[in-house]
C-alpha positions in Angstrom: 63.6 -8.4 321.4 63.5 -12.1 322.5 62.7 -12.4 326.2 63.7 -15.2 328.6 60.2 -15.1 330.1 58.2 -18.2 329.2 54.9 -19.8 330.1 53.5 -23.3 329.9 51.4 -24.0 326.8 47.7 -23.4 327.5 46.1 -23.3 324.1 42.8 -21.7 325.1 44.6 -18.7 326.6 46.3 -17.6 323.3 45.3 -17.0 319.7 47.5 -17.3 316.7 48.2 -14.6 314.1 50.4 -14.3 311.0 53.6 -12.3 311.6 52.4 -10.2 308.6 49.8 -8.8 311.0 52.5 -7.2 313.2 53.1 -4.1 311.2 56.6 -2.5 311.0 57.0 0.9 312.8 53.7 0.4 314.6 53.3 0.0 318.4 50.9 -2.5 319.9 49.4 -2.5 323.4 49.8 -6.3 323.5 52.5 -8.9 324.0 53.7 -11.2 321.2 54.8 -14.7 321.8 56.4 -17.5 319.8 56.4 -21.2 320.6 59.6 -23.0 321.6 59.9 -26.5 323.0 56.3 -26.7 324.1 56.2 -23.3 325.8 55.2 -19.7 324.9 58.2 -17.4 324.8 57.8 -13.6 324.9 59.0 -12.1 321.7 57.8 -8.5 321.9 56.5 -6.6 324.9 53.7 -4.1 324.9 54.4 -0.8 323.2 57.5 -2.3 321.6 58.1 -1.3 318.0 58.2 -4.2 315.6 60.7 -3.6 312.8 61.1 -5.2 309.3 64.3 -6.8 310.6 62.4 -8.6 313.4 59.8 -9.9 311.0 62.5 -11.1 308.6 64.1 -13.0 311.4 60.8 -14.8 312.1 60.5 -15.6 308.4 64.1 -16.9 308.2 63.4 -19.1 311.2 60.4 -20.6 309.6 57.9 -19.0 312.1 54.5 -18.8 310.4 52.5 -18.0 313.5 53.0 -15.8 316.5 50.6 -15.7 319.5 48.8 -13.1 321.6 47.1 -13.8 324.9 43.3 -14.0 324.6 42.6 -11.2 327.1 44.5 -8.8 324.8 42.4 -9.5 321.7 40.6 -6.1 322.1 43.9 -4.4 322.1 45.0 -6.3 319.0 41.7 -5.5 317.2 42.2 -1.8 317.9 45.7 -2.1 316.6 44.5 -3.7 313.3 41.8 -1.0 313.0 44.3 1.8 313.4 47.1 0.4 311.2 45.4 -1.7 308.4 44.2 1.3 306.3 47.7 2.7 306.2 49.2 -0.6 305.1 46.6 -1.0 302.3 47.5 2.4 300.8 51.3 2.1 301.2 52.4 1.8 297.6 56.0 1.1 298.8 54.6 -2.4 299.8 53.9 -4.6 296.7 50.2 -4.9 296.1 50.2 -8.7 296.4 51.7 -8.4 299.9 49.1 -5.8 300.9 46.4 -8.1 299.5 47.8 -10.9 301.6 47.5 -8.7 304.8 43.9 -7.9 303.8 43.1 -11.6 303.3 44.5 -12.5 306.8 42.5 -9.7 308.4 39.4 -10.9 306.4 39.9 -14.5 307.3 40.1 -13.5 311.0 36.6 -12.0 310.7 35.3 -15.1 308.9 36.7 -17.3 311.7 35.1 -15.1 314.3 31.7 -15.4 312.6 32.0 -19.2 312.6 33.1 -19.3 316.2 30.7 -16.7 317.7 27.8 -16.4 315.3 27.7 -19.9 313.9 29.1 -21.9 316.8 27.7 -25.4 316.0 26.6 -27.3 313.0 28.6 -25.4 310.4 31.7 -27.5 310.1 35.3 -27.3 308.8 34.2 -28.2 305.2 31.9 -25.2 305.0 34.5 -22.9 306.7 37.1 -24.0 304.1 34.7 -23.4 301.2 34.0 -19.8 302.4 37.6 -18.9 303.2 38.4 -20.2 299.7 35.8 -17.8 298.3 37.3 -15.0 300.3 40.7 -15.7 298.9 39.5 -15.9 295.3 37.5 -12.7 295.7 40.4 -10.8 297.3 42.7 -12.1 294.5 40.5 -10.2 292.1 40.7 -7.1 294.3 44.5 -7.3 294.6 45.2 -4.1 292.7 46.2 -0.7 293.9 42.8 0.9 293.1 40.8 -1.8 294.9 43.0 -1.7 297.9 42.7 2.1 298.0 38.9 1.9 298.0 39.0 -0.7 300.9 41.5 1.4 302.8 39.3 4.4 302.5 36.4 2.6 304.0 38.4 1.0 306.7 40.0 4.3 307.8 36.6 6.0 307.7 34.6 3.5 309.7 36.2 0.1 310.4 32.9 -1.3 311.7 31.5 -1.0 308.2 34.5 -2.9 306.9 33.9 -5.7 309.4 30.2 -5.7 308.6 31.0 -6.2 304.9 33.1 -9.3 305.7 30.3 -10.7 307.9 27.8 -10.1 305.1 30.1 -11.9 302.8 29.9 -15.0 305.0 26.1 -15.1 305.1 25.8 -14.3 301.4 28.2 -17.0 300.5 26.4 -19.5 302.7 23.0 -18.7 301.1 24.4 -18.9 297.5 26.1 -22.2 298.3 22.8 -23.5 299.7 21.1 -22.4 296.4 23.8 -24.2 294.4 24.9 -21.0 292.6 27.9 -21.6 290.3 31.3 -20.6 291.6 31.6 -17.6 289.3 28.5 -16.1 290.8 29.7 -16.9 294.3 33.0 -15.2 293.8 31.7 -12.2 292.0 28.9 -11.8 294.6 31.6 -12.1 297.2 33.5 -9.2 295.7 30.2 -7.2 295.7 29.6 -8.1 299.3 33.1 -6.9 300.3 32.4 -3.6 298.5 28.7 -3.2 299.0 29.0 -0.4 301.6 32.1 1.2 300.1 30.1 4.3 299.4 29.8 4.9 303.2 33.4 6.1 303.0 31.9 9.3 301.5 29.2 9.6 304.2 30.0 11.8 307.2 31.0 9.8 310.3 28.6 11.9 312.4 25.7 10.4 310.4 27.1 6.8 310.3 27.7 6.7 314.1 24.7 8.8 315.2 23.2 7.1 318.3 19.6 8.2 317.7 17.2 8.3 314.7 18.2 10.0 311.5 16.5 13.1 310.4 14.9 13.0 306.9 17.8 15.0 305.5 20.3 12.6 307.1 18.4 9.6 305.7 18.6 11.1 302.2 22.4 11.4 302.7 22.7 7.8 303.8 20.6 6.7 300.8 23.3 8.1 298.4 25.9 5.5 299.5 25.1 2.9 296.7 25.7 5.5 294.0 28.7 6.9 295.8 30.1 3.3 296.0 29.8 2.9 292.3 31.6 6.2 291.8 34.4 5.2 294.1 34.9 1.9 292.2 34.9 3.5 288.7 38.6 2.6 288.3 38.1 -1.0 289.5 37.3 -3.4 286.8 34.1 -4.9 288.3 31.8 -7.4 286.6 28.1 -6.6 286.3 27.5 -9.2 289.1 29.7 -7.4 291.6 28.5 -4.0 290.5 24.8 -5.0 291.0 25.6 -5.9 294.6 27.0 -2.4 295.3 24.2 -0.5 293.5 21.2 -2.7 294.4 21.7 -4.0 297.9 19.0 -1.7 299.4 16.4 -2.6 296.7 13.4 -4.5 298.0 11.2 -7.1 296.5 8.1 -4.9 296.9 9.8 -1.9 295.2 10.2 0.1 298.5 14.0 0.2 298.4 16.5 2.5 296.9 18.2 3.9 294.8 16.0 2.7 291.9 12.8 1.4 293.5 13.4 -1.9 291.7 11.1 -4.9 292.5 10.7 -8.6 291.9 12.4 -10.0 288.9 14.4 -6.8 288.3 16.6 -7.8 291.4 19.1 -10.6 290.5 19.2 -13.7 292.7 22.7 -13.0 294.0 21.6 -9.5 295.1 18.5 -11.0 296.8 20.8 -13.2 298.9 23.0 -10.2 299.8 19.9 -8.2 300.8 18.9 -10.8 303.3 22.4 -11.2 304.6 22.9 -7.5 304.9 19.8 -6.9 307.0 20.4 -10.0 309.2 23.9 -9.0 310.0 22.9 -5.4 310.8 20.2 -6.6 313.2 22.5 -9.1 315.0 25.4 -6.6 315.4 25.6 -3.8 317.9 25.0 -0.5 316.2 25.2 3.1 317.5 21.4 3.4 317.7 20.5 -0.2 318.7 22.0 -3.2 320.6 22.5 -6.5 318.8 19.5 -8.8 318.6 19.5 -12.5 319.2 19.3 -14.5 315.9 15.8 -15.8 316.4 14.5 -12.2 317.2 16.2 -10.8 314.1 14.7 -13.5 311.9 11.3 -13.0 313.4 11.4 -9.3 312.8 12.5 -9.9 309.2 9.6 -12.3 308.7 6.9 -10.4 310.5 7.7 -6.8 309.8 9.7 -7.0 306.6 8.0 -9.9 304.9 7.6 -8.2 301.5 11.1 -6.8 301.5 13.0 -10.1 300.8 13.1 -13.0 298.5 11.4 -15.8 300.5 13.7 -18.5 299.2 16.8 -16.6 300.2 15.3 -15.9 303.6 14.4 -19.6 304.1 17.9 -20.7 303.2 19.4 -18.4 305.8 16.9 -19.8 308.4 17.9 -23.4 307.5 21.6 -22.5 307.7 21.2 -21.0 311.2 18.9 -23.8 312.3 21.7 -26.3 311.4 24.0 -24.2 313.5 21.5 -24.5 316.4 21.1 -20.7 316.4 17.3 -20.7 316.0 
């Protein structure tokens, strides 16, 4: 497995991952390196099967990070998308270890948000706070039933799973700016991670449709909050987390769904999630629309959706993005 091929250290050409993210019995279309004596050493070639024995050898040698060349990140991302759901539902692997794998995958999404969507102004302290919230939220979800739900969504449409993590980051940032207590932040984080779980029960043809939905298809999409609650019936969720799943499409003017709730009937943590959810959707590439720049998305939300959102939550997001030099 270990190759004699080496390359000088050039940090910007490689990214680090945990050995836990190299799944046994899976093949990756990327090369895996370790660091030895100031050089990158090839450990696994493309399409080479990584076995439990190889991962154990890394563990025994105290290797906590392996490396992949930056140009192969898309191949690695596709590898995670393909294999993560299977790992999450494999009951032969202890639930805490599967939860650890999920945390590593989630932390990578959080890091990507900070590096590409919040590139300046949001510092290490805020990053640490949010990754701590991710860890605490996923600790709560470290059960077979929770992992089964998340695996169902990831296998059905991985982009929805990634969206949920990105929404988690923005929701957490808004709630921290509002000085919400940690319990609310953690429980709302759980709700953010699960808010679109009901889309695992929506046909992929509708989720990935490149054009406008028909009225009938829109009605199907609108069932996903209720379907999400049904999927999570065996997960011991708090009311705070459950409200995020059920209410994240409610609007302040009562125009949302499924209940047509308005104003004070929508809890503060759900209001933060609503703003985060729409902002991330607008600034991410979707089957029916390209990603918008941050300022354009915020302007659209302010000018065309002004009655949909809690103004304080919206303003906090604007201030967060302004600090990050995004608007």
